[in-house]
N, C-alpha and C positions, 0 to 999 in steps of 0.2 A: 813662712809659707803658710802660715795661716788664711792669710789670706785668700790663697786657690782653691784651697779646702773648703771657705767658706760661701764658694760659686752655688750656684744651680749648673745643671748639665746644659740646659741651654744655653744660658752664658759664657760655661766651657767650648763650647761646639761654635760660638760667636770668636771668642778669641784663638780656635785651631785655625779657623776661619782668615781670620786676621792676620794670622802669625805673630800675633800679640805672644801667643803660650805655644808650646810642644810639647807631645804624645808624652815624650819624656820627664819636661818639667812638671807634669800635671802627676805623672804615675810617682815620680818621687817628693813632689809635696806630701801626697797621700800617703806615701811609706815613712815619709818623715813622721806623719801624726801617728800615725799608728804606732812607731816607736816612742813615741813619748804619751801620748795616751791610751794606748790598749792595756797598758798593766793596770790602770785603774777600772776602766771599762769590763774589759775581759767580754768583749763581743766576737772575737775567732774562736777556733776550733782546729782551722790547718790554715795557714799564711803560704798564698804562691808568689810570694814579693819577689824571686829571684825570675822567676819565670817571666812576670809580667814587666820588670825593665825591659827583658830583651826582647819583647813583643811591642813594647812599646819604639825602643829603637829603630825597630823592622819598617813599623807605621809611619815613623818622622823620614825614616833614608824611603821609604814609595812616595810619599807626599814632593819631597827635594828633587827624587826623580821624576816630579808632575804627571804619578799614575794616578786614576782614580781610585780615591778612596771611599766608601762609606762616608754618610753623615757623621756618625758615630765612632769612627774608628780612633781607639788608642784612648779613650773615655772608660776612665774603672768602674768596675764591678764590685759587690757580695752579693755570696749566695748564698740561701737558707741549706745546712749541712744534708739535707731529705732531698737534695736535686742531684741527682746522677752525675759526676764531672769522668770523665774518660782519664784512670790515670791520676786522679788525685783522689785520696779518700774522700766514701761517703759514708758518716757514721752514724746518723743521727742523734749523734750527741748520746750513743750510749753504746754501756759494753760489747753488746752485741754483737755490733757493728764495726768494735771500735778497730780491726787491720782492713778492713774489705774497701776494695780500690775496684772503683767500678771499672769494666770491659768497652764502657759506651755512655754517652750524651743524653742529656734527655732533651726531650725538643726543643725546651727552650732556651738550654745551654748554647744548644745546635746554634737555636735562632741570633745569641748572643754575638757566638765565634764569626756565625758568616758576616755581621756588623763591626768585626774586628773592635769589639767590646773587650776589652781585658781584666780578667778574675782575678781579685788582688787575696783574694781566699774564699773557705767556708767558715759558714755563721754558726756560733753556738743556736740552739734551742733547746725547748720541753724536750727528753727523751722521748724519740718517735712521734713525735709534735702532741705529748699528751700531758698540757696543763696551761696554766695562765700567766706565768709567773718567770718561764725559765730557769726555775730553782730546780725543777726535776732534770736536770741534763746530769748526765753521769761523767762531765768533764770538768765543769767547771760554774759556777755561779757568774749572769754577768751584772751591772750593776750599770741602774739610770744615770744617764750623762747631766741630770737636771739635779740630783740629789746622788752620791754613790752610796747610798743608806738603802734606797727603794728600790722596787723590783722596774724591769724596762717592759713586763709585761708578757705575754706568750701566746704561742707556743714562739711565736717569729721575734723574740727577743731581742735574739743579737742580730738582727736585720735592721730592727728599729735602731737599736741602742745606738749601731756603728754610723747611719744615716746623721742620726742627733747629732754626736760628736763629731759628726765631720770626717770620719775612717772611712770611707765610702763617700763617695757622690749621690748613688741609689742603690739599690738593693733589691733583689729575691725574698719573697716570702711565701709562704701558703696556710689557707685561710679553712678550717675543717668546723670552725665553730665562732670565731673572732679571731684568729689565731694573727692575722696579718693585721686587722682593724686597733683590740686593743693595744697590742703595743706601740701600736701609730699615735693613739691617743695618750696613752703613759709617758710618753719621748717627744710630743710636740711636733710630729713628722706627718707628712698623706701617705695614707695608707687604702690599696681599693682592693676588695673582692670581688671578681670579675662573675659575670651570667655564669651559671655552674656550666662547662662544655665549649666557654666563648675561649680556654686557654687549654692546650695540650698537657694531659696529666702523666705521660708517657715519658716513665724515668723518676718519677716523682714515686719515693717509697711511701706505698700506701699505710695512710691511717683508717681511715673511714672512706672509702672510693668512692659512695654516692653521695658526696659531702665535701671531699677535699678540692683546692683550685687552688691553681698558680695565680700571685699577682706580685704588684708592683710598691714598693714603699721607697719613698723620694722626698724631697725637700719641700717642693713645690707641687700644685695640680699639673702645671705646665709639662713636666717630668714625667709627671705621672702618666699623663695622657700618651707622652713619645716613647715611655717603654711599653706601655700596654699597644701601642703601635706595633711593635718589634716583637710583644712574644705572643698576640691574639689571633687567630687565624686555626682553620681547619686540619687533621692531623688524620693520617688511614691509622698508621700504629696506634691511633687510641679510639675506643668503637665509641665513648661517650661525648667525643669533642664534634660539636655542629659545623653543619657545611653553609655556613651564611655570606653574604658580598662583605669582602673585608671595607674597612672604613678607616679615614681617620679622624680620630678622638682628638687632636687639635684643631679640627678645622670650626668647633663653634664654640668653643671656649670662652671668645670674646660676644658672643652674642648677648643682646639684650634679656635680661629674664624679666620685663614687664609685663603682668600677667599671668606670668608662671603661677603654678597650683600649687604650693606647699601644703600637704597636709600634717599633723602634730601628734600620731596618738596619743591620748591623754595617760594610758594604761602605763605607757614605759616614764612617764613622768611622777607615777605612783609612790607608794611606800617602798624605803628603801633609798632612794637617789638622794647623794648626800646634797644639800642645799645651795652650796658653791656651784656646784655642778648645775643645777636647777636656774639658777642664777645669771651664771655666762650663758645658758643658751636661752634664756628670754630675753637678755642683750641680744644674740644672734636672729631671733626673730624678728627683733623690732629692725637690728640691719636691712634684713631681708624685706620687710615694709619698705624699709626706705626707699630701697632697691626697685619697687613696684611690683614686687610679687604678693600674689592673694593669700596668704595663711590664717589656716584654718583650723581649728582643732576640732580631732577627729575620731572612731573610736575603735582600735584592734585589737583584738582584748585575745592575742594571740602568744604572747610573752611565756606565761607558766606552762601553760600546755607544751611548748615550744623545745623549752627547757627539758621538762620530763621526757617525752622524745627522743631528742637528742642526746641524751645520755644513752638510753636502750640503743637506739640505732649505731651513736659510735661507736659504743662498746661491743655489740653486737659485729659488727664489721672488723673491728678492730680484731676482738677472736678470731675471726675468720682469717684475716690477713697476716695476722702475726703465729698462724698457728707454723709457715714453715722454719722459721727458726726455731731448728731443735735439735741442733748441735750434732747432725747428720746432712742436712742439705745445704745452709747457709748458715752463717755468723758463729759466733764464737763456741766452744766445745771445751766441756769438764774436764779435770784430769783424772780426777777419779772417780770411778763407775764401775760395776761387776755384770750386773747385767743390758739392757738395750734400754729398758723402763730407768732405770736408776740415769742412762747418759742424758734419756731426754728432762728427768725432772732435775737433776743437777747442772747441767747447760741452762736451762730456761730459770732456775732458781736464781744461779749465779749471773747469767746473763742480762737480766732483767730488773731493771728498778721497781720503789714501791707501787710506784702510781700509775705506771704501765699494768705489772699483775693485777692491782686493783680493778683493772678496765679490761684487762683477757677474763679476769673470775666473772665481773657482772655479766660479760656480753656471751659469756660460755653460758650462765646462769639464765638469759633470758630466752637464749637460743635452743634450750632443754626439752625434751619432751616433757608436756605439761604444763611447763610455762611459754613455751612459745607463744600459746593466741593470748594468754594473758596478758603479755608486756612486749611481745615485739610485733605481732600482728595490728594489736592495739595503736603502737606506738607510730606504725605506718598508716594508720588510717586517719592518725592527728595530722601527720604529714599532709594526706589528703587534703584537710580539712586548714589549715595553716596556707597551702596552694591555692586555694579558692580566696581564703578571706584577702593575702595580697591583690589576687587579681581584682578582687569587690573595690580595693582602695586605688588600685590604680585604672580603673571606669574613672573616679571622680577628679583624683591628683595626680597630677606630671610627677611629684618627688615628694619623698615622708621624709620628716624630721626628729629623730630619736640623739638620744645620750648616746656615746659607746660603752661606758659602763658608770655603773651607780657611784661609783668613786674614783679617786684620779689615783696614784700611783703607792700602791703602800709599801709599809717596811718590810726589808726584806727576813723573812723569817716570820712573820706577822701572819701568817694564815696556812705556815706548813702542814701544823697538828690539826687542821680542819676542812678536809677534802669537800665536804658540803658549803663551805662559806666560800672556796675557791671557784667551785662551780657556780654555784650563783651569780660569782662575779661575770659571769658567760651572758646571764639573763635577757642583755638590750642586743646580743648581736646574733643567737644562735638559730631564731626565726629564720634569717637570710640565707643562712646555709639549707636549713629543711625547705623552704620556697625556691630557693636557686636561683634568689635575684642577686643583682647586682647593690652593693653601697660602698661608699666612701667614708672614711675616717679622715678630719682635719680640724687642728686646732683652731678653738674658738675664741682661747682665754686661759688666763691663769687663778688656780685657787688664793686661798690667802698664804700659803706656805712658796707661792711661786710657781707649782706643780702645774703640767699644761693639762689642759678639759677639752678632752675630744668631743667632737658633734658628729652623728651621722648621716647621712643621704642616703636613701637606699632608692632604687627606681624600678621599672620594670624591666622583664626578662630582656639583655641585650641592648638596652638603653642607657649606655656608660656613658655618652657622648652627652647627654643630659644633665646626669649628676656631675659629670666632670664641669660642665658649665656653670651648673648652678652655685660649686665648689668654688670654681675658679674668680667667677665677680664677688662672692662674699671674701676669700680669700684677699681681692685685689682692694677692698672697702679696708678691712681691719688693719693689715699689713703686721700681720704676725711675728713674722722674723725679722722685721727692721725694730721690732720694739722688744721682742724678748730673745734670749740666749740662755743655751745652756749652761751653768755656773760650773760644772763639776766637783761641786762642797762636799765635805764627809761629813 
């Protein structure tokens, strides 16, 4: 059954169309794969495989009766566990929400259901999406299928590991400061952080509301464009959702990129970037030149300032958003308390993990009287500066090319005791969320130990089709999936 789970979604769709495969066969192949590999990877928090088999059977019956079915009906998916799913637990990988069953679906989940896409379950993540390694999950540690001793990245580590390990054909993640792109890079898959406001956030459990964005994690660029087609679009239930004309993101994939201008910001290749990462990105730059793109070194000095501003803004918003989890309104309630204050304190102390507590404390501090102007207000000014710098860059270039992370996937436990080092892993990705622009991560090679290296392509607001086109042409040229496969080695 491995050969079925190795197929991309567009290949599965063709096989459904030609009656070479049924939805039941596809779903069963993935369930068998989960039964075989999930114990090594640990990508899932909750499995819904029984329900998935039932739905697959129903869709096959509809096809037999020649009833019209949507294009992707009967294709399985995995969903990050901070997206609300009606009747299925949404835990955010936290003790605080360990028994929470949502009474409604997130808008993106509704859209998947409308297409007949079948959920195989909810995927592991850093608690409340706070982290870069999925080691902050209160439920389990997820392992990288390329090397089971390495992290899959975070916070959407379960989503990226599940796609890389062929446990699901594609998955949804969320990205606040790199949480789709970094795990995609570490796991050798394709991850897109869309423009802020392109995809509805309704039903996404908020970490930092002005930065969070739902996006696709897939095996290749074409699948990514197809999943974006499904989830993108205005939603009146989300006040941050933009009402722009609906696009078909697959339309321009094959377009020639001759003459397209790619800027390479030199600051993203400075001190702290691993030599092998630089080497693979330089090879990618040569590939683009061969494809006829105009590649130039440029300056975009926003990374350091963005990292500082990001952790101030994100923690401030997290402190505010997580205030509702107090043992009374939502979530876990402590058993032992005598006063109302004790109930609050004990519930939050027992319900939240260390990283979440760290960020709540930092966020509360920067919002407090006397520090608001010095930190939070200044960070918002930096945000405006970063947006303006990106605007200037896109007046000259179609796309910007940078690393996704300074390094490839690190060992499990390697950075757990050094939060600052963990935060610095986000230096190449956070500015994109600060500016609200889209960016895609795709594999461009492997390091000396065979771990994937990710390349980031950044586009101007609502120009996803441009970065998808530039990514697709590169992917077709280097054929990463044909040449490299996860080894599941220990």
